[in-house]
Every structure is written in structure tokens, then in C-alpha cells.
C-alpha positions as CSV (number, residue, x, y, z in Angstrom):
1,M,0.0,0.0,0.0
2,K,1.4,3.3,-1.1
3,A,1.4,6.2,1.5
4,E,-0.2,9.4,0.3
5,A,1.8,12.5,0.3
6,V,0.6,14.9,2.9
7,P,0.7,18.5,1.7
8,S,3.0,20.6,3.8
9,A,1.8,23.8,5.3
10,P,2.9,26.8,3.2
11,A,5.8,28.6,4.7
12,S,4.8,31.9,6.2
13,A,5.9,34.9,4.3
14,P,8.3,37.1,6.0
15,A,6.8,40.2,7.7
16,L,7.2,43.6,6.0
17,A,9.7,45.9,7.7
18,Q,8.2,48.6,9.8
19,L,9.3,52.3,9.8
20,P,11.5,52.3,13.0
21,R,13.5,49.3,11.8
22,R,13.9,50.9,8.3
23,L,15.1,54.1,9.8
24,A,17.6,52.3,12.1
25,A,19.1,50.6,9.1
26,I,19.3,53.9,7.2
27,V,21.2,55.5,10.1
28,Y,23.7,52.6,10.2
29,D,24.1,52.7,6.4
30,S,24.5,56.5,6.4
31,L,27.5,56.2,8.7
32,L,29.1,53.7,6.3
33,L,28.2,55.7,3.3
34,A,29.8,58.8,4.8
35,G,33.1,56.9,5.0
36,V,32.8,55.7,1.4
37,L,32.0,59.3,0.2
38,F,35.0,60.6,2.2
39,A,37.3,58.1,0.4
40,A,35.7,58.9,-3.0
41,T,36.2,62.6,-2.4
42,A,39.8,62.1,-1.3
43,L,40.4,60.1,-4.5
44,A,38.8,62.9,-6.7
45,L,40.7,65.6,-4.9
46,G,44.0,63.7,-5.2
47,L,43.4,63.3,-9.0
48,T,42.5,66.9,-9.3
49,V,45.7,68.0,-7.5
50,A,47.8,65.7,-9.7
51,A,46.2,67.1,-12.8
52,A,46.0,70.8,-11.9
53,G,48.5,71.3,-9.2
54,S,48.0,72.1,-5.6
55,E,48.2,75.9,-5.9
56,S,45.4,75.9,-8.5
57,V,43.2,73.7,-6.3
58,K,43.8,76.0,-3.3
59,L,42.9,79.1,-5.2
60,N,40.0,77.8,-7.3
61,H,38.3,74.9,-5.4
62,P,37.5,73.1,-8.6
63,L,35.4,70.3,-7.1
64,Q,33.1,72.6,-5.1
65,G,29.7,72.8,-6.8
66,H,31.0,71.1,-9.9
67,P,28.1,69.1,-11.6
68,L,30.5,66.3,-12.7
69,F,31.8,65.9,-9.1
70,S,28.2,65.9,-7.8
71,S,27.2,63.3,-10.4
72,Y,30.3,61.2,-9.4
73,L,29.2,61.2,-5.8
74,L,25.6,60.3,-6.7
75,L,26.9,57.4,-8.7
76,I,29.1,56.3,-5.8
77,C,25.9,56.4,-3.6
78,F,23.9,54.3,-6.1
79,F,26.6,51.7,-6.5
80,F,27.0,51.4,-2.8
81,F,23.3,50.7,-2.2
82,G,22.6,49.0,-5.6
83,G,25.5,46.7,-5.3
84,F,24.5,45.5,-1.9
85,W,20.8,45.1,-3.0
86,V,21.6,43.2,-6.2
87,F,24.3,41.0,-4.7
88,G,22.7,39.6,-1.5
89,G,19.7,41.9,-0.9
90,Q,21.2,43.5,2.2
91,T,23.3,46.5,3.0
92,L,25.4,46.2,6.2
93,G,22.8,48.2,8.1
94,M,20.0,45.9,6.8
95,R,22.0,42.9,7.8
96,A,22.4,44.3,11.3
97,W,18.6,44.9,11.6
98,R,17.8,41.6,9.8
99,L,16.2,43.2,6.8
100,R,16.3,42.1,3.1
101,V,15.1,43.7,0.0
102,Q,13.5,41.3,-2.5
103,R,11.0,41.1,-5.3
104,R,7.5,40.5,-4.3
105,D,7.9,36.9,-5.3
106,G,10.9,36.4,-3.0
107,R,13.6,36.5,-5.7
108,G,16.5,38.9,-5.6
109,V,16.4,42.4,-7.2
110,G,18.0,43.4,-10.4
111,W,19.9,46.6,-11.3
112,W,16.8,48.4,-12.8
113,Q,14.8,47.7,-9.6
114,A,17.8,48.9,-7.5
115,L,17.9,52.1,-9.6
116,M,14.2,52.7,-9.1
117,R,14.4,52.0,-5.4
118,F,17.4,54.3,-5.1
119,L,15.9,57.2,-7.0
120,S,12.5,57.0,-5.3
121,A,14.0,56.7,-1.8
122,G,17.1,58.8,-1.8
123,I,16.4,61.7,-4.1
124,W,13.2,63.1,-2.6
125,P,14.7,64.8,0.4
126,V,17.5,66.6,-1.5
127,P,15.3,68.9,-3.6
128,V,13.1,69.7,-0.6
129,A,16.0,70.7,1.6
130,A,17.8,72.5,-1.2
131,Y,14.7,74.5,-2.1
132,L,13.9,75.5,1.4
133,D,17.5,76.6,2.1
134,R,18.5,78.3,-1.2
135,V,15.2,79.7,-2.5
136,L,13.3,80.4,0.7
137,G,16.3,81.0,2.9
138,V,14.9,79.2,5.9
139,G,18.3,78.0,7.2
140,V,20.2,74.7,7.1
141,G,18.7,73.2,10.2
142,L,15.0,73.6,9.1
143,S,15.9,72.5,5.6
144,L,17.5,69.3,6.9
145,A,14.5,68.7,9.2
146,A,12.1,69.1,6.2
147,G,14.3,66.8,4.1
148,F,14.2,64.2,6.9
149,A,10.4,64.6,7.3
150,C,10.1,64.0,3.5
151,L,12.2,60.9,3.8
152,V,10.1,59.5,6.6
153,L,6.9,60.2,4.6
154,V,8.3,58.5,1.5
155,L,9.3,55.4,3.6
156,A,6.0,55.4,5.6
157,L,4.1,55.3,2.3
158,R,6.5,52.6,1.0
159,L,7.0,54.5,-2.3
160,P,10.4,52.8,-3.0
161,D,8.8,49.4,-2.6
162,R,5.8,50.3,-4.8
163,L,7.7,52.0,-7.6
164,S,10.4,49.3,-7.8
165,E,8.0,46.4,-7.2
166,T,10.0,45.2,-4.3
167,E,9.5,44.7,-0.6
168,L,11.6,45.1,2.5
169,V,11.1,42.1,4.8
170,V,12.3,41.2,8.3
171,L,14.3,38.0,8.3
172,P,13.7,35.5,11.1
173,K,16.2,35.2,14.0
174,K,18.8,32.6,13.5
175,P,18.4,29.8,16.0
176,K,21.1,29.6,18.7
177,P,23.2,26.5,18.6
């Protein structure tokens, strides 16, 4: 007599990450990104000094406000986040808070989804803060607060998840041996 296969219970889907956990991972990743941007700026400044000479750099500040340099730093930011998301689904901050970004079907994200996620999450606060500071002249502190409030709103509405067709899930705790 052949035993019938008993259907197994479907594995429970991981829970979606809530806002406090998302913000904690962002703070952690921001500290790491600051170090990466510091190194990228040092590299660009070193190349500029080698090409133009130190006196020219002291007098002209060629990197300050230069659109090519700003674009370079934006690309560094994208490849920092996008690389982690595409190759493993987790930044170091996400790993510390047991978060993973994935497609809605559980598969890993691709570069286009990483780009959509990056642009929809990371670019919103910048124009808000810049507009308030430069156009309205409200001051740096209030501009940064408004930019942070905009980021919180974007994350609370899960716009990066919706626009990139991904989700940020909480991974289960690893069992202790």
C-alpha cells in the first residue's frame, strides 16, 4: 500500500519591515556611506591635485559645486546601495537589523529595480532641503529637518517598494546552537 503524500503547510511569508527598523538601518548605512564618500572625495581631490597642481586647487576649489563631481558622488551612492541590494539583498545596516530587499515573489532584485528604489527613496529629500535653504532661505537646520520629514513620509508610504515592485522584509532570527 502506497502512502499518500501529505501536503505541507505553506511557509509563512516574512513580515514587512516597519518604519522604525527601516530608519535604524538607514542611520547605520548613512555612517558607512559617509566613510565611502569621504574616500571617494579624497580620490577625486587627489586626482585633481595631480592634474591641476596644488596651488590651482587651493585658489579655485575646482570640485566645489561642480556638476561632474556631484554626479560622481551620486553614482558612488547608487553603486553602494545598488551593489548590496543586487548581490545579496542586504546592505550592512540591513544585515544588522535583519532586513532584506527582494522582489514580491521572493527573488533577488536586479539593477533596474535597484535604480528605481534608489531614485525613489534617496532623491526626494534633496530637492526639498535645497529648495527651502536656497530659495526660501529658511536655514540649514530647518531645511534638513524638512528633508528628513520628507524621507520619513516616503518610507511610511512605501514608495520605494511600490515603484520598484520590491518589498523590504524582516528575516527570522537565527536559532542559537
